[in-house]
C-alpha positions in Angstrom: 0.2 0.3 0.0 1.3 3.3 -0.9 2.6 5.1 2.2 4.5 2.3 3.6 8.2 1.8 3.4 10.2 -0.9 5.2 13.5 1.0 6.3 14.8 -2.1 8.2 14.2 -5.6 8.3 10.9 -6.1 9.8 10.5 -2.1 10.5 8.4 0.0 8.5 7.6 3.9 8.4 4.0 4.0 8.0 3.4 8.1 8.6 1.3 10.6 7.0 2.1 13.1 4.8 0.6 16.9 5.0 2.3 18.8 2.2 -0.3 21.4 1.7 0.3 22.6 5.5 1.2 26.3 5.8 1.3 27.0 9.4 1.8 24.2 11.9 -0.3 24.4 15.0 -1.7 27.7 13.7 1.6 28.9 15.0 4.6 28.1 13.0 5.0 28.7 9.0 5.4 25.6 7.0 6.0 26.6 3.6 7.1 22.9 2.6 4.4 21.6 4.6 5.0 18.5 7.1 4.9 14.8 7.8 3.7 12.8 11.2 6.1 10.0 10.7 4.9 6.6 12.6 6.7 3.3 12.6 6.1 -0.4 12.9 8.6 -2.7 14.6 7.9 -6.6 13.9 10.0 -9.1 16.3 9.6 -12.7 16.3 7.2 -12.5 19.5 5.8 -9.1 19.7 4.6 -6.4 17.3 5.2 -2.7 18.8 4.3 0.6 17.2 6.3 3.6 17.8 3.8 6.6 17.9 0.7 7.4 16.0 -0.2 10.3 13.6 -2.4 13.7 13.9 -6.1 12.8 14.3 -7.2 14.0 10.8 -4.9 11.1 9.2 -6.4 8.4 11.8 -8.4 6.5 9.0 -5.5 6.1 6.4 -3.2 5.3 9.3 -5.3 2.3 10.6 -5.6 1.2 6.8 -1.9 1.2 6.5 -1.3 -0.5 9.5 -4.1 -3.2 9.0 -2.3 -3.9 5.6 0.7 -5.0 7.6 -0.6 -6.8 10.7 -4.1 -7.4 11.9 -4.8 -4.5 14.6 -5.7 -7.7 17.1 -1.9 -8.9 16.8 -0.2 -5.7 18.1 1.4 -6.2 21.4 2.2 -2.7 22.6 2.4 1.4 21.1 5.5 3.3 22.4 4.4 7.0 23.0 7.4 9.1 22.8 5.5 12.1 23.3 1.3 12.9 24.1 0.7 15.9 21.9 -1.8 15.5 19.6 0.0 15.2 16.2 1.6 12.1 17.2 -1.0 10.6 19.4 -4.2 11.6 17.6 -4.7 8.1 16.1 -4.4 6.3 19.7 -7.8 6.5 20.7 -9.2 4.4 17.8 -6.1 2.0 17.8 -7.3 1.5 21.6 -10.7 0.9 20.6 -10.0 -1.8 17.8 -7.5 -3.5 20.3 -7.9 -2.7 24.1 -5.4 -5.1 24.9 -2.7 -3.2 23.6 0.0 -1.9 26.1 1.1 1.8 25.9 4.6 2.3 27.1 5.5 5.9 27.8 7.0 8.3 30.5 5.1 9.0 33.6 4.3 12.5 32.7 2.7 11.0 29.5 0.6 8.1 31.4 -1.1 11.2 33.3 -1.4 13.3 30.0 -3.0 10.3 28.1 -5.7 10.0 30.6 -6.8 13.6 30.3 -6.5 13.7 26.5 -8.2 10.1 25.5 -11.6 8.6 27.3 -10.7 5.3 26.4 -9.4 2.5 28.6 -5.6 2.2 28.2 -3.6 -0.3 29.6 -0.2 1.6 30.3 3.4 0.8 31.0 5.5 3.4 32.4 9.0 3.0 31.4 12.3 3.9 33.1 15.7 5.1 31.7 17.2 2.7 29.9 14.4 -0.4 30.6 14.4 -2.7 27.7 11.2 -4.8 26.2 12.5 -7.7 23.9 10.1 -8.4 21.0 12.3 -11.2 19.7 15.3 -10.5 17.8 14.6 -6.8 18.4 15.0 -4.5 21.6 13.2 -1.4 22.4 15.4 0.7 24.5 14.1 3.7 26.4 15.8 7.0 27.1 14.1 9.9 29.2 14.4 13.2 27.2 12.2 15.4 29.2 11.4 19.0 27.8 12.3 17.9 24.3 9.6 19.8 24.0 7.0 18.5 26.5 7.9 17.3 30.0 6.5 13.7 28.5 9.3 13.0 25.9 11.5 9.8 25.6 13.2 8.2 23.1 13.4 4.8 21.7 16.5 3.1 20.5 16.5 0.0 18.5 20.2 -1.3 18.7 20.0 -4.4 16.7 19.2 -2.2 13.7 21.0 0.9 15.0 18.0 3.2 14.6 17.1 6.1 17.2 13.2 7.0 17.3 13.8 10.6 19.1 10.1 11.7 18.4 10.3 15.6 17.6 14.3 16.0 18.1 15.9 16.4 15.3 13.1 16.8 13.0 11.9 19.4 10.6 8.5 20.6 9.2 9.3 19.5 5.7 7.3 17.4 3.3 9.6 16.4 0.2 9.4 14.1 -2.2 11.1 10.9 -0.8 11.3 9.6 2.7 14.9 9.8 3.5 17.1 13.2 3.7 19.3 12.0 0.7 16.2 11.8 -1.3 14.9 15.2 -1.2 15.7 18.7 -1.6 17.9 20.7 1.1 15.8 21.2 4.0 18.7 22.7 6.5 16.7 26.1 6.9 13.7 24.2 8.0 15.9 22.0 10.6 17.1 25.1 12.1 13.9 26.9 12.0 12.5 24.0 13.6 14.9 24.0 16.6 14.6 27.7 17.2 11.1 27.5 17.2 10.3 24.5 19.3 13.6 23.4 20.8 15.4 26.3 21.7 13.7 27.2 25.1 14.9 23.9 26.3 19.0 24.3 25.9 19.8 22.5 29.0 17.4 19.7 28.5 18.5 19.4 25.2 22.4 19.4 26.2 21.3 16.2 28.7 19.7 14.1 25.8 22.2 14.7 23.3 24.7 13.3 25.9 23.0 10.3 26.6 22.6 9.3 22.6 25.8 10.9 21.0 27.5 7.7 22.0 25.0 5.2 20.4 25.8 3.5 17.2 23.0 5.2 15.1 22.9 4.6 11.3 19.3 6.0 11.0 17.7 9.0 12.8 14.0 8.7 12.6 12.0 11.8 13.9 8.5 12.7 13.8 8.7 15.3 11.4 10.4 15.5 8.2 12.9 13.5 6.5 14.4 10.5 7.9 18.3 11.2 8.4 20.3 8.2 7.0 23.0 10.4 5.2 24.7 11.5 8.4 22.7 11.0 11.3 25.3 11.9 13.8 25.6 15.1 12.4 22.2 16.3 13.2 22.8 15.2 16.8 26.1 17.4 16.8 24.1 20.5 15.4 21.9 20.3 18.4 24.5 20.2 20.7 26.5 22.9 19.0 23.1 25.1 18.9 22.2 24.2 22.5 25.6 25.2 23.8 25.5 27.2 27.1 26.0 31.3 26.2 29.7 32.0 26.8 30.2 33.6 30.3 32.3 36.8 29.5 32.6 37.6 33.2 30.7 41.0 33.0 27.4 41.9 33.6 25.2 42.5 30.3 22.5 44.9 30.1 19.8 45.1 27.0 18.2 48.3 26.6 15.4 47.9 24.2 13.8 51.2 22.9 10.7 52.3 21.0 10.6 56.1 21.0 8.6 57.9 17.9 9.4 61.3 19.1 13.0 60.8 20.4 11.8 61.5 24.1 12.0 57.8 25.4 15.3 57.5 23.4 16.4 60.5 25.2 15.9 58.7 28.6 17.4 55.5 27.4 20.7 57.6 27.1 20.6 58.7 30.6 19.6 54.9 31.7 22.7 53.7 29.9 24.9 56.2 31.1 23.8 55.2 34.8 24.6 51.2 33.9 27.6 52.0 32.3 29.1 54.1 35.2 28.7 51.3 37.5 30.8 49.0 34.8 27.9 47.3 33.2 28.1 46.4 29.4 24.8 47.6 27.7 23.7 46.4 24.6 21.2 48.8 22.8 18.7 47.8 20.3 15.8 49.9 18.8 12.9 48.0 18.3 11.5 49.4 15.3 14.7 47.9 13.3 16.4 44.9 15.0 15.4 41.5 13.6 13.6 39.2 15.9 16.8 36.7 15.6 18.7 39.3 17.0 16.5 40.6 19.8 16.3 36.8 20.8 19.9 36.2 21.0 20.5 39.2 23.2 17.7 38.4 25.4 19.5 35.0 25.9 22.6 36.8 26.6 21.6 39.1 29.0 21.6 39.5 32.6 18.9 42.5 32.5 16.1 43.6 30.5 15.5 47.1 30.5 12.6 48.6 28.1 12.0 52.1 27.7 8.5 52.8 26.0 6.1 55.5 24.9 2.5 55.1 25.1 0.1 54.7 22.0 -3.8 54.9 22.0 -3.5 53.9 25.9 -1.2 51.0 25.3 2.4 50.0 24.5 2.9 49.8 20.4 2.3 46.3 19.3 6.3 46.0 18.5 7.2 46.1 22.1 4.8 43.1 22.9 6.1 41.2 19.9 9.6 41.5 21.3 8.7 40.5 24.9 6.9 37.5 23.3 10.6 36.5 22.5 11.7 35.7 26.1 9.5 32.5 26.2 11.3 31.2 23.2 14.7 31.3 25.1 16.4 31.1 28.7 17.8 34.6 29.4 21.1 34.4 31.2 19.4 37.0 34.1 16.3 37.9 35.2 16.4 41.5 36.4 14.2 44.0 34.8 13.2 47.7 34.9 10.6 49.9 32.6 10.5 53.8 31.6 9.0 55.8 29.3 7.3 59.0 28.0 3.9 59.7 27.1 1.7 62.2 25.8 -2.3 61.6 26.6 -1.7 59.0 28.6 0.6 56.9 30.5 -0.4 53.2 30.8 2.5 51.6 28.7 5.1 51.7 31.1 3.0 49.9 34.0 1.5 47.6 31.5 5.2 46.5 30.5 6.3 46.1 33.9 3.2 43.6 34.5 4.5 41.7 31.8 8.0 41.3 32.9 6.8 40.3 36.4 4.6 37.4 34.3 7.8 36.4 32.8 9.4 35.9 36.3 11.6 39.2 36.2 12.5 40.8 38.9 12.2 44.6 39.0 15.3 46.4 40.2 14.1 49.7 40.3 10.7 51.6 40.1 9.0 52.3 36.8 9.7 55.9 35.5 7.4 57.6 32.9 7.3 61.7 31.9 4.8 63.1 30.1 6.2 64.6 26.8 9.9 65.9 26.9 11.7 64.9 30.2 13.5 67.7 31.9 16.6 67.8 33.2 15.5 66.5 36.7 13.9 63.8 35.0 17.0 62.7 32.9 18.9 62.8 36.3 15.9 60.2 37.5 16.9 57.9 34.4 20.7 57.9 35.4 19.9 56.9 38.9 17.3 54.6 37.4 20.5 53.0 35.5 22.4 52.9 38.6 19.9 50.9 40.5 19.7 48.3 38.0 23.7 48.2 37.7 23.6 48.1 41.7 21.1 45.1 41.6 23.3 43.2 38.9 26.5 43.4 40.6 25.0 42.6 44.0 23.2 39.0 42.0 25.6 36.0 42.0 
């Protein structure tokens, strides 16, 4: 049946293709669609599935699966990650065969009970635990927060295949199944890391340490092409991308400004003076012209985030909110913050941004400042003092 490929002796890919998809989860652009990869491993004694597919492809998936093995002969299904694009067909599968054992992490067992209202025989697996299928072994590797807390990897040592769920994947639906059969998708691989994996760099480093020493000839992620050309290169790239931010030994503050009429930027210059007077390295970025990748990198490297914002229509301008949304996509080196700005008709923006920083787990190192129209000389001195307060808090922080 079309859509089924034997990728090793008794090992099959039978996932779904979604080439027309242009926004994944209504969040991430997917210019080349995506795939929902799922697998079957047939041992001499047991038949195992590794993940399923998105719910909209359930009927297609079960038809393909039934062409390989009667559903009543399936012994277990490994849920590497419970997100519905991987577990969407699980409910119907268990309705067809309620005797299937669901192997997953402890977090996944909890999530599945809330996702699906069908009876479920679960087996919580531990680090390094193995299941013998008869001539084939499934070995489980806990990989929490890649990119949900429930994630595990499944390793098949006899075939030297690693099934890492979302890790090492890409939203890319090419003409072939393997990476050496499709066009270059390195941009999609990098974008996938940035959009989905980047907030969990410390967890990525832990997971990479567990698998980089394994013999791997085929890497079978849950999205995109299967990696057989050089699977270790993908793992090495994750290690490189997840490397910790270099510690220069100098405290660093990111000063973000949006200043339609120049008044907020005038205040920012004084804030910067106060910071630099205490030996703080300051990186200043104008939100209106800086690209998101640049801003995200600087947020990650900085010990403090200081935001200068005007009020427009009783709110902070949209580019400021968009920039602060980047904080949740990285792990900042530190979480000290401060807010200042100017306004004309009303001055709500500074307080709104202060509350947002608190919501992002920042500690405010100074009381907010906001002045109407052009700041006076006295106001400018207060801005210098705000910078000095932030600097003092940074120098006191361990």
